[in-house]
VOGU-3710 file (C-alpha; in Angstrom, 3 decimals, decimal comma):
1> mnitnfftrl> 18,245/85,742/6,382  17,137/82,562/4,527  15,627/79,472/6,304  18,748/77,407/6,283  20,736/80,207/8,019  17,878/80,479/10,483  17,999/76,835/11,378  21,734/76,866/11,588  21,608/79,723/14,143  18,847/77,940/16,014
11> vwrtsetqph> 21,022/74,654/16,290  24,080/76,576/17,197  22,205/78,665/19,981  20,706/75,535/21,554  24,156/73,946/21,613  25,793/76,963/23,028  23,035/77,529/25,810  22,857/73,783/26,779  26,567/72,645/26,521  25,991/69,918/29,044
21> thshilqlpv> 23,912/67,920/26,487  26,911/67,258/24,228  24,592/66,569/21,402  26,722/65,463/18,410  23,863/65,521/15,871  23,222/69,204/16,653  26,866/69,981/15,873  26,244/68,794/12,261  25,526/71,456/9,484  21,745/71,756/8,666
31> ellleifkfl> 22,366/70,820/5,155  23,833/67,365/6,193  20,877/66,899/8,503  18,488/67,395/5,751  20,321/64,827/3,595  20,029/62,332/6,517  16,370/62,936/7,313  15,182/62,657/3,646  16,120/59,003/3,672  13,980/58,271/6,817
41> ppysqllvyr> 10,485/56,814/6,449  7,657/59,047/7,800  7,403/57,421/11,094  11,002/57,893/11,877  10,709/61,600/10,812  7,919/61,970/13,386  10,224/60,382/15,979  12,970/62,832/15,158  10,341/65,583/15,527  9,631/64,653/19,037
51> tcrplraivy> 13,272/64,932/20,121  14,131/68,712/20,740  13,230/72,190/19,445  15,886/72,585/16,742  15,308/69,286/15,138  11,434/69,753/15,524  11,742/72,935/13,542  13,865/71,325/10,722  11,753/68,216/10,373  8,516/70,247/10,375
61> kyflagrgei> 9,596/72,895/7,837  11,182/70,463/5,297  9,236/67,170/5,745  6,049/67,663/7,609  4,387/71,024/6,883  1,556/70,895/4,355  1,501/67,148/4,015  -1,498/66,281/6,127  -1,501/62,864/7,670  1,851/61,314/6,857
71> ldtleyrlly> 1,046/58,118/8,683  -1,430/57,173/6,171  -1,523/53,395/6,685  -2,042/51,215/9,833  1,409/49,690/9,257  3,000/53,119/9,424  1,120/54,043/12,536  2,106/50,937/14,387  5,641/51,301/13,407  5,625/54,734/14,786
81> lthlarslpd> 4,005/53,570/18,129  6,403/50,441/18,350  9,483/52,694/18,133  8,002/55,135/20,543  7,281/52,452/23,033  10,782/50,879/22,921  11,804/52,596/25,952  8,348/52,513/27,736  8,171/49,100/29,558  4,716/49,910/31,048
91> rwvcakcckl> 3,069/50,401/27,607  2,211/48,113/24,704  1,038/48,850/21,269  -2,474/47,916/20,363  -3,143/46,856/16,825  -6,867/47,198/17,101  -7,212/50,778/18,158  -3,546/51,772/17,312  -2,815/53,284/20,751  -0,583/52,569/23,721
101> hqayswdtps> -2,113/50,548/26,348  -1,177/49,998/30,003  0,722/46,721/30,700  -0,597/44,511/33,683  1,818/42,228/35,396  -0,680/39,442/35,622  -1,379/39,420/31,989  0,169/36,189/30,420  -0,597/33,876/27,527  -1,987/31,089/29,793
111> srafylpkcg> -5,713/30,619/29,835  -5,762/31,128/33,541  -4,564/34,743/33,234  -5,865/35,779/29,863  -6,681/39,407/29,594  -8,814/40,926/26,783  -8,649/44,743/26,356  -11,991/46,506/25,729  -10,955/47,371/22,150  -10,588/43,635/21,328
121> dgkhwfseqh> -6,917/43,595/20,566  -5,288/40,212/20,955  -8,448/38,190/20,665  -7,971/34,456/21,209  -6,942/32,059/18,504  -10,557/31,958/17,160  -10,311/35,602/16,041  -11,272/36,626/12,504  -8,962/35,228/9,792  -5,937/37,426/9,078
131> seskslanhe> -6,905/39,907/11,663  -4,114/42,053/13,216  -5,577/41,086/16,576  -5,085/37,290/16,237  -3,161/35,329/18,690  -1,216/32,132/18,293  -3,577/29,261/17,694  -3,347/27,418/21,077  -6,340/26,888/23,287  -4,691/26,651/26,648
141> yspshrhvel> -1,683/28,919/25,986  -2,130/31,614/23,354  0,433/34,357/23,111  -0,750/37,665/21,632  1,486/40,141/20,041  1,703/42,188/23,172  3,102/39,297/25,135  5,838/38,970/22,607  6,447/42,710/22,621  6,642/42,977/26,361
151> tlkyarlqsq> 8,724/39,898/26,922  11,311/41,088/24,276  11,276/44,595/25,653  11,785/43,601/29,392  14,637/41,184/28,198  16,339/43,952/26,284  15,930/46,736/28,834  16,903/44,552/31,854  14,778/46,895/34,026  15,430/46,450/37,731
161> krahrkhlqr> 11,945/47,534/38,698  10,356/44,821/40,599  7,078/44,833/38,761  9,027/44,553/35,408  11,140/41,640/36,660  8,104/39,653/38,033  6,108/40,237/34,797  9,019/38,872/32,812  9,204/35,893/34,945  5,475/35,277/34,519
171> llapyhaasq> 5,721/35,626/30,759  8,655/33,230/30,532  7,357/30,729/32,915  6,499/27,167/31,557  2,879/26,512/31,400  1,425/22,964/31,681  -2,087/22,575/30,499  -4,635/20,397/32,090  -4,715/16,795/30,581  -7,288/16,332/27,818
181> rpgtisvveg> -9,586/13,467/28,876  -9,684/10,282/26,696  -12,442/10,151/24,008  -12,131/14,006/23,243  -11,723/15,621/19,848  -7,986/15,044/20,079  -7,627/11,364/21,172  -9,494/8,147/21,158  -10,699/6,384/24,350  -7,901/5,079/26,547
191> ilaqrsfypk> -5,324/7,725/25,493  -4,502/10,637/27,819  -3,220/13,843/26,138  -1,110/16,608/27,738  0,555/19,774/26,604  3,440/21,869/28,078  4,800/25,169/26,729  8,163/26,656/27,315  8,704/30,307/26,082  12,284/31,678/25,646
201> vvdgrylllt> 14,103/34,755/24,516  17,287/34,028/22,244  19,094/36,687/20,301  16,390/39,072/20,756  13,741/36,609/19,278  10,621/35,044/21,018  10,806/31,260/20,701  8,202/28,735/21,975  8,576/24,995/22,458  5,248/23,106/22,658
211> vrtylgvrtt> 5,438/19,549/23,891  2,449/17,252/23,377  2,624/14,034/25,198  0,214/11,164/24,605  0,017/8,324/27,243  -1,594/5,036/26,832  -3,924/4,690/29,887  -5,987/1,537/28,939  -4,639/0,684/25,435  -1,455/0,999/23,393
221> isrqsikfie> -0,830/4,014/21,252  -0,917/4,003/17,381  -1,300/6,588/14,715  -5,041/6,267/14,889  -4,997/7,084/18,540  -4,409/10,799/17,604  -7,544/11,973/16,122  -6,598/15,740/15,671  -3,248/17,559/15,982  -2,180/21,110/14,842
231> icphlyawgn> 1,568/21,865/14,716  1,060/25,279/13,026  -1,700/26,853/10,760  -0,073/24,933/7,871  0,548/21,425/9,477  -2,403/19,713/10,948  -3,875/16,148/10,849  -7,604/15,402/11,309  -8,566/11,815/10,354  -9,099/11,434/6,695
241> fslwndatia> -9,212/15,204/6,351  -5,373/15,450/6,781  -4,950/14,738/3,077  -6,167/18,206/1,923  -2,722/19,550/0,961  1,002/18,738/0,619  1,771/20,103/4,123  -0,708/17,998/5,965  0,301/14,971/3,931  3,919/15,487/5,068
251> ldtilylafl> 2,790/15,746/8,724  0,657/12,543/8,323  3,695/10,765/6,891  5,998/11,854/9,601  3,464/10,579/12,274  3,233/7,136/10,508  6,910/6,828/10,102  7,333/7,470/13,836  4,905/4,819/14,785  6,339/2,237/12,242
261> gppntrvsds> 9,986/2,677/13,196  11,866/1,339/16,254  10,322/2,686/19,478  11,376/6,150/20,585  13,146/6,947/17,329  13,030/10,719/16,701  11,610/11,699/13,174  12,023/15,390/12,436  10,709/17,836/9,864  9,814/21,494/9,472
271> crscgtdfsv> 7,055/23,770/7,937  7,807/25,195/4,559  5,624/28,272/5,230  6,424/29,591/8,555  9,127/29,293/11,373  8,245/25,906/12,831  10,391/22,850/13,382  8,944/19,695/14,838  9,793/16,073/15,970  7,828/12,873/16,739
281> qasperaivc> 8,897/10,018/19,130  6,624/7,193/19,483  6,258/3,821/21,435  3,322/1,649/22,336  3,163/3,290/25,679  3,935/6,848/24,853  4,193/9,443/22,052  5,922/12,990/22,139  5,419/15,698/19,569  7,585/18,654/20,064
291> awqdlgpegt> 7,242/21,925/17,995  9,805/24,676/18,142  8,337/27,965/16,788  9,978/31,406/16,033  7,407/34,303/16,561  10,129/36,876/15,613  11,994/39,947/17,050  10,453/43,129/18,396  8,324/44,597/15,681  4,660/44,979/14,658
301> vydpdweaiv> 2,036/42,543/13,679  3,314/43,061/10,134  6,604/41,387/10,985  6,957/38,516/8,495  7,761/36,010/11,120  4,447/36,894/13,140  2,413/37,175/9,823  3,425/33,756/8,664  2,833/31,745/11,750  -0,204/33,704/13,260
311> rettnishrp> -1,999/35,733/10,804  -1,147/33,489/7,713  -0,845/36,555/5,387  2,633/35,623/4,032  4,993/32,715/3,763  8,652/32,504/5,032  11,214/29,874/4,773  14,097/28,791/7,005  16,721/26,097/7,210  15,048/22,977/8,585
321> gsirelygrq> 16,187/22,369/12,204  17,661/25,935/12,731  14,805/27,113/15,099  15,343/23,969/17,219  19,142/24,670/17,225  18,630/28,275/18,124  16,164/27,378/21,080  18,808/24,880/22,502  18,173/22,116/25,015  15,059/21,958/27,353
331> ehngeil> 14,270/19,537/30,213  10,828/17,904/30,168  9,622/15,414/32,583  13,289/14,498/33,359  14,260/14,249/29,647  16,373/16,669/27,604  14,730/17,627/24,362
//
């Protein structure tokens, strides 16, 4: 008996002895299964290997035996774990130690509930450059990849378990950071700076709206009132240092246009290197800077959307304004943004 006939009989015997499973894939000829499986990447072949005895035997014999370590890169290992964890709402994929970790319902991106695993995954925004463990560069509200993964997973699975629903509510709850005092690194004396964060899931993607509000407490607001601002890793303004590259020149230009034009006129633009749209509205009493960011769908830290906006290891382009349109309307301090 050749090996193909052996596997054919094995698949047939499993189907006969377990008719209640109604497995359509086990009814296919082994030759056809081999043609299908050879197009799968290694991590997907391993996932098939975990399903049942007949498929385990086929995948091992033709694709795994004698190959040694088939998940030979960190990206492949993370892809395997990510697909494995898609139906496990209590687990998230650690990019630091490449394992599945327990999810805790109190773990959110806010600074008041920030959780750092012992292995160091999901370090705060000051992590080493390009690290797989970096978080979004916000001081008060810094989503790590696990927060994105769990939020999208809970939203997709729609689990009725109370712990999952409560955790999803916490992950999607707006967060209002404490006001920055006048005279700090961000603003001059007489200006009060506030930040609010509004996460949202739209079409299986994790979107984040950040609203920066500058209020004139003892003086009027001008472009010079904002000493430092960072919209994304590519768009920032810091006094005279804002003229370092084309992106920061563009941000500085938008800020000046907003203050020079009629009060509260919205001036909009987008980042050319990551999924970020932003707008500026200014008057002598108040300035509002909004940033809409797309952190991507369920995936790994090697997903291009996450890499571009957090790890800065690639660039992506998008239609200007499309992320803001996808996010939709949001109420902030009684105003619709």
